[in-house]
N, C-alpha and C positions, 0 to 999 in steps of 0.2 A: 532422576529429576521427577518431581511430582507433577502429574498432568494438571493443566489449568482447570480451575473450577468454573462452573457454569452459573450464570445468573440471567434473569429476564429483565429486559428494559423496554420502556415504551418505544413504539415505532419512531417517534420524532426524536428520540434520544439515541438511536442506534447508529447514526452516521459515525464512521471512524472506528466502530467496534468490530470485533471478529466473530463471525457467525459460528455457532457451536454445533449446530445440527443441520442435516440436509433438509431442503425445502422442496416439496413436490406441489405441483399445481392441484388445487382443490376442485377445479372445474375446467371445462373447455373455455379458452379465451381466443377470440370472442365466443360467446355462448350461442350465437346465431350469426348467419352471414350478414355482413354490413357493407354499406356502400362506401367506396373509396373516393367518390366524387359527388358534387352537387349535380343532379340530373334527373333522369327518369328510369325507373325500374321496368324492365321488359323481359319477355321471353325471347331469347336470341333467335329462335326459329321464326318469329314474326317480323323480323327485319330483313331488308328494308321494307318500309311501308308507312301507312298513315294509321296511327293508333289513337284510340279514344282515351282521354284523361279521366280515369275513374276516381281520382281523389288525390289527396296529399298525405304523405307519410310524415308524421311528426317525430322529432327526436325523443328517444326514451320510450316510444310506444310501438308495439307491433301491429301490423296490419291485421284486421280481425278475420279476414277470409282470404282464400287463395285468389290471386290476380287472374282474371279471365284472359284466355288467349285473345289477342287483338286489343287488349286494354293496356294502359300504362298508368303509373302513378309517380308524381314528383317525389323526389327523395333527397334529403340533405346528406352531406358527408357524415358517415357514422350511423346513418339510419338503418334499421333492420330491413333487409331485402325480403319481401313477402314470398310465401309459397306461390308457385306459378311463374316466378321471375328467376332468371339465372344470370342476368347481366344488367349493367347500368350504362346508359348513354349520357355522356357529359352534356350539360345544358347548352354549351357553345356549339355542339354538333347536331342540334335539332332546330327545327323551325316550328314555333307554336302558332297554330291557326285556330283561334277560338278555343274550343274544348278538345282539340285534336293536336297531335304532335306528328310532324312529318320527319321521318328518319330516312335519309337517302342512301346510307351505307350500311351494309350488314355488319352486325357485331357477333362476336363469338361467345359461347358459354363461359362464364367466369370473368368476363371482361369488366374491370373496375369494381370487382367484388372481393372483399376480404372474407375468405371462407370460414365457416365454423372451425374452431381449433387451429386456425392458421398460425396463431402465435404460440399458444401453449395448449397441450392436451392433458385432460384429467389424469393424474398420477405420474405425469412426466417429471423427472428430476430437473429442477430449474437452478438451484443454488447448492453448492457443496460447502461442507464445513471447512473452516480455515480461511474463508474469503473475508477480506476487510471490506466493510460495507460503505458504499458511496452512493451517489444519486441513482445510478442505474439499478443497483440491488435494492435500494429502499423502495423504488418504484415497483419492482416485482413483489416485494413483501406486502406493500399496500394493496396491490391488485389481488393477491391471493388471501387477503384478510388477516395477515399476521400482525395484529395490533400490539402484541407483546412478543419480543424477539429474543430467543435464547442466544446469548453471547458468552464468550469467555470473559471471566473477570480479569480486569487489567492487573497484571502483576505489580506488586509494590516492591520497588528496588531501592535499597538504602544507598545513599550517596555520601561517601566519607572521603574527605581529603585530609592529608597529614603533612605536617612540616611546620617548624617554628618560624619559618620565614614568611608564612602566608598571613595576609591581612584581608579583610573584606573589601569589596569594590568601593564601598563608601569612604574608606580610609585612604589617606595619602601615604604611600610607602616611604619609609625611611631607608637610608642606605642598607642594602642587604635584604630588604623585604620586597615582596611582590604581591600584587593583588591576586586573589584566588580565582583566576579565570577558568581553570580546569573544571572546578565544581559546576559552574553554570553551563559551560560548553557541553560537558558530558551529560548533564541533566537534560539539556535541551534535546540532544540526540536521542537519549533514552525515551523521552516523551514522543519524539517523532516515530520511534519504533513501536509505540503503543503501550508504554509502561507508565505507571504512576511513580513519581520520584518522591522519596521522603529524605529530606536533608537532615544530617546529623552533624553535631558540632565538629569543628576542625580539631584534629588530634595533634597533640604536641609530640615532641621527640623524647619525652620522658619515658624511661623503662616501664612497661606494663600499660601505658596509656592506649596503645593500639589494641591490645588484647581486650581491655575493658570496653572500648568502643565497639569492637566487632561483636562481643558477647551481648552487648545491650541491643544491637540492631537485629541480630539474627532471629530472635523469636517472633518479631513483629513484621518481618519482611520475607519476601519470596526469594530474594537474592541480594547480594551486596556487591557494589562496585566501589573499589578503593583506588584513589589516585595518589601517587607519592609513596615514599617509604619503601619502594622496591628498586633494587639494583642487583648487581651480581658481585658486589664486594662485601666487605666486612660490615657495612652499615645497613645491609638489607635486613629489615625487621619483619617483613610481611610473611614469609614462609613459617617462621616460628609462631607468629601471632595467629595465623590461620590454623596451624596444627593444634592450637589450644582449644579450638572450637569442637574438635572431634573428627572422627573418620568420615571420608577417606583422607581429608586434608589436601595437601598440595599434590596435584596431578602433573602439572607442567610448571617448571620454573626456568624461564629463559627460552627464547625462540631464536632461530637463525633467521631473523628478519631485521630490516632497517626501514624505518625507525621502529623501536619497540622491543629491543632485545630482552630487557628485564621483566617481561610480562609474566604474571602468575595466574594460572588457571587452577582453581581448587573447588572443593565442595565440602559442605558440612551438613549432616542431617538431610541429605537430598536436595540441598539448596546450593546453587552456584555462588562462588565467591571469585570475583574477577579483580586481580590486582593490576592496575594500569600504571605505566611509567609516570613520573612527575613532569616530564617535559611536555608542553602543550601539544605540539604536533604529534609526538609519539602517542600520547594518550588518546587523542581523537582518532588517529589513524588505526590504532589497534582495536578500538571499540568498533569502528566501521568495518574493518577488513577481517578481523578475527573473532571478536566477541558477538557481533550482530546475530549469527545463527543461534547462539545461546539465548539471547533475548527473544528472538522469534519463537523459539520453542516454548518459552514461558508465556507468550501471548497467545499461542495456538495458531498463529498466522503463518502463511507462506512468507519467506523472507522478501521484503520489497527491495528490489535492486534495479535502479535505473542505470543504463549504460548506453554508450554510443560508440560507433567506429570512427576513428580518426587516423590521420597520417602524421607520423612524427616529423616535427620541423627541424629538430636537431637530434644527435645521438642521445640515447638514454642509457646511462651506465648503471650496472649493478655490481655484484660480487659473486664470483663462481661458488656454487653450492649454497647460496643464500637466496632469500626472497626479499626483494626491495619493493616498497610501495612508494612510487615516485609521483608527487603532485605535478599536475600539468595545468598550464593556462591554455584556454581554447580560443582559436581564431577561426571565424567562419565568414568567408567572403563569398559564399555560394559553393555548392558542391560538397566534397568531403571536408569536414573540419580539420584544422591543423592543430596538433597538440605540441606545446612547447614545454619540455621538462623544466621545472623550477629548481633552484638550489635547495637541497634537502637539509634543512636546519631544524633539528628536533626541538630546540628551545624556542622556536619562533611561535608566537601567538597568532600572527596575521597570515601565516602561510596557507593554512587550509581555507581561509576566507578569500584569499587571492586566487586560489586554484579553482578550476572548473570541474575537477575530479582528480583521479589518480590512475596510474597504470601499474601493472605488476611486471617486474623484471626479474626473471629467475632462469636457472639453467646453468650448464657448464660454462658457456661463454659469458653469460650475464651482461650482454650489451646488445642493444637494438640500434641499428643504424638509422639515420635520417631517411624518411620515406617509407619506413615500415608501417603497415596497417596495424593498429593496436586497438584494444578495447579500453575505453575510458569509463571507469566506474564513477558515477556521480555520488556525492555525499548525500546521505539520507536527510 
């Protein structure tokens, strides 16, 4: 698979993108000791005592000379602590008497002071490539002056659905027809994973139509996701159509999983081709549970995967030697959430939307009794 390409975007456009290079601090931050409180800058050794107020320290300006022993200066939060001072006494802990300040309790060196380089040190590695950028990372980039950010280009993934029974969401299905929900559910999930989706026309069941559609999409996209047209019977057209694109062709056809047994994993010219089942729950579940790492590799990001620990409310059944992805509804009345397995119907459109996530049931016994602690994977 070809590594993702790098492009530079403006800082304000970098949110949600994937960082392509490591970022090091270009300076010490803060670049001078700063006050953590509104108060008075002092030499700790001069406390307790009565100190003369030598002046006021303004925000954004450094004190022009070292603070003399026995003197103090008022300082705002964030103000630069002057030479000669090593602590700040909060304003509520002093008594102002004319041009003097009475400090009744000794303070220690460093108290209420953010030291130079206390946040970041020049040359320190701050951000690693592969991170998806959000508010915290954008703040760091702005601080170190990264006004143009090197990010991985979003992969363009072709979205193709196939089947004579499919009609667009705007149409009212006649008997035997269904609205093409898969196309939009899968496209939305791909976008949540960081991809750009390019829709291609729905493919009919006519011989050669799928081959032509795949050949048209491959040159302009980084990957193809196909839904429908894949089964394990005589009507399975996907493997032959994918093979027409070139080597290596089909790598996996059929998985010992439920839902999603007829999944096809393939490649052509270094580009992934993912054949998802036509049943809505199967298609979305396989994209989330099996194909997501492929999409993550295309984006250059770590795979985002939210999960939580829950306790099964009822038994969760699987099949010995198989992997079952079982949708669950979550109930949380305080404490550990309870996961209730939902009836697994591959053809259901609403099942993933009703579920709070899914659990994985696998192994020789392939049954988890009620009360078992399980990991619930949240949908992306």
